[in-house]
N, C-alpha and C positions, 0 to 999 in steps of 0.2 A: 260821487260815485263815476268813476271815468273808465269806458271802454274803449280797446284798442280793435282796429279789425284791418283788414287790408284788401288792398285793391285787385282787382283781377288786371289790372293798368299797373299795380308796380312791375317796375324792371325782374327779371330774372336774372341775374347775374349764373354766364356759364362759365364751366371750367375754363383755367388757362393752361393750354398746355406749355408741357418747357420746355427750354429754346433747345435746336437743333446746336448738336456740341461734338466737336471729335476732339480726341486723343491719338497726338501720335508719341511711340515710345520708339526705341530705337535697343537692341542689344549689344551694344557698342560703340561709343562714339568715338572711339579712334578703331583708325583704320590704316592700313600701307596700302598705294597705288596698287590695283586691279583688284585686291579684296573685295568683299561680297558684304557690303553692309546690310541687315535684315531690320525691316521697320513693321513694327505690328501699328495698324490703322485701326480705332474702336470709337463707333459713335450709340449715339443713345436711343437710335433710329436708322431703319433701314437706309441707304446711300445707292444713288442710281448712277452715278457720276463719280468721278475724281481724276483731277487734273494735280502732277505734278511734278516741280519747277525748282532748279538749284539756282535759281539767280532772278528771285520776286516776282514769277514770269513775264518777265522778258521775254522769256522763252522760254515754254510747257511743252506737253502732252498732255492729250485727256484720252479720257476711255469712259466708255457707258456701256449698259448695259439697255437692253434692248427693252419694250414696252411691258410690261405686265412683270419682267424681273429684276433682280435688284442684286446687290453687295454682299447682301447682310448689314451686322454689326459691327464686322471684324474682320478685316483685312489683310494677309499678310503682302510685304514687297520688299523685292531684293532689287539693290540699286549697284551700279559700280563704280570706284570710287578711281578716275582717274586721273585727277587733277589733285598739286598738294592745295595743302594752306586750310584754316578754317572753310568748311563749306554750312550754309542755312538750304537744310532742305525744306521744302514746300507743298503741302497738301492744301486742296481744295474739293469737297466735297460738296453732292447736291441729293436735298434731301428727296426719299423716293417717293415721300407722299405730298409732298409738294415743290416742285424744280424751282419752285422761285426762293425757298430760303437752303440759305445756302452756311459750312460751317469751313473755317481756312486754322491750322495749325503750321506750327514754324518748329525746327530743332536743330540746332547747330552743332557737327560733328569735326573733329580733322582729320586728315590723311596726311602721312604722313611719308617720306618716300621709301623707307627697309631697304630692301637692298634690290632692288629698281635699274632699272637701264635708264641713263640718259641718252636719248636721238641730240645732237649736237650738229653737223651738217650731213648733208646726204652733197655727193658729188655724183653728176652722169657723166662719166668716161665717154662711153661708146654707145650707141646703139644699131640699128639696123639702118641702114642708107643715109649714114647722119652727115651732115653740109651737103644734104644732094637734095630735090625737089618732092616735099607732099603735097603743097597744096602747086596744085598743078593749071590752073591757073592764071599762074605766074613763072616766066618768062625762066630760063636757066643761067640767067645772067642777075634775075632780082632777088634780093636778098631774102621778100617777104615768101620765095616758095620751101623757107625751111620752114620745120618743125616747130610748132607755141606745143614749149613741153610742161606737160607738168605730170608729176606724180599724183597716187594715191598709195595709203595705205589702210589694211585691215588686220583688225588683232577680234579675239572673243570678246563679245560682251554678252552680259546677262540679262536672259531675260523678266523683266517688269515682275508678273504673276507667277512661272514658275521655276525660277533658279537653274534656269538652264540655261549653258553656254551657245552659246551661235555666234557666227564667223557675221561681224559687220565693219563699215566704212568708221575708221578714227580718226584718217584725218586726209586731208587735201591740197596737195601746194597752190602757191602761185603760179601762175601763169611764166613762163622764160619765154618774150618776145623774138622769133627767128631763131630757135637754138638758147639766144643769150648768151650767159656762163657758167649754164647749167650748173650752180653750186647755189645750195639753200643753207641758211645758218639759221641752226635753232640755237644756240648757246644762251638764247638768254628768254626760251621759250617754254611749256611746261611738258614737252614731248618725254614724256616714261612711262614705258612698260618694263611688265613683269618681265625676268629675264627668262625665264621656264615655256613663255608664248612662242605664239607661232604667228611670225606676221606675213599677210602677203602683199607685195608689193606689187603695182600697176603702173605703165607707163602711157604717155596718149599725147598724141597731136593734138592743141585745143582750135575746134572748126568754129568757133563761134556759139552761139545758139542752143550750149547742151550738148553740141557733135562733137564729138574727137576719132582720129583713126587707130589704134592702138598699133604704141612702137613696138610691144612686144609678140607680133604674129600672132596671137591666137586663134580659135581655144590652144591653152589655154589661156586666159588673159589674166590673168598674173603671177607670179614667182614666190615660191616660199621658200621662208627662212626661218628654219628653226633656231630661237635664242640657246637651247637648253645645249646644243653642241660647245656653246661659247664661256659655258658658264667656268668652267674649272678653269681656264687659263686665261678667262676674260683682259682681249686683247682690245687695242685702245681703236681699231679699226676691223668693221664688218664685211668681204667684199660678196656680189652678189653678182656671179659669171654664169652666163651660156652662150659659147661660142656658136649655136649651131644660129645665133643670131647678131652676132658682135655683141650682146649685153657685158656692160662693164658697169659696176654701179659701187661705190664707198660711201658705207654709212661712215662717220665718227661719232665713236661714241663714250659713254663715261659711266663707270659701273660704281 
């Protein structure tokens, strides 16, 4: 007769925790320029941090909860669709119970032109004190006294978590040193915008180190362009003028 008995030294098998997983779901995988794509994030355990990217995490944004808090197991994200083509949206989330554990998910969607407006060229014809001294460290006959000009464009963006629109920087141009030709060509670039949007245009002299002088003599530091007023006539050129500061800027566009 044989007897079987267990020893107190026998190992006890601990239950294995299921892997931390995340699923990314889009309500629509096709969108037009400046439409909002809604993503649902679902995890099998609460998560404390989320990183999102449209270029495989070459650039990204991370949002984290404070210690002791979490996003739960589901979250709705609202994403701008500002660039044409096939976009791969990626997220990485961090387990709230063990911040060493992460899970990643990707989802591809397509952004089409729709009725978006393409800005093909920006030409600054005039601004206050053009051709005169903006960099006073140089003499009145030194070409370096002229403004090193760049412009910025702001437009409505969507908040990732609330879906609410807010004004944010959209594009900052290269600098035309000593005024240059004051022409920026975007015919081959992805500068598309909703034709009903408000654009805010800024113009400045770059003094280096992130410091510049406002060429619009603000406040206000930006001039507003309401594109909706051109949607019926659809001109090939939109002009921004303010005679009080000698401002004259042409935008070559394609509808």
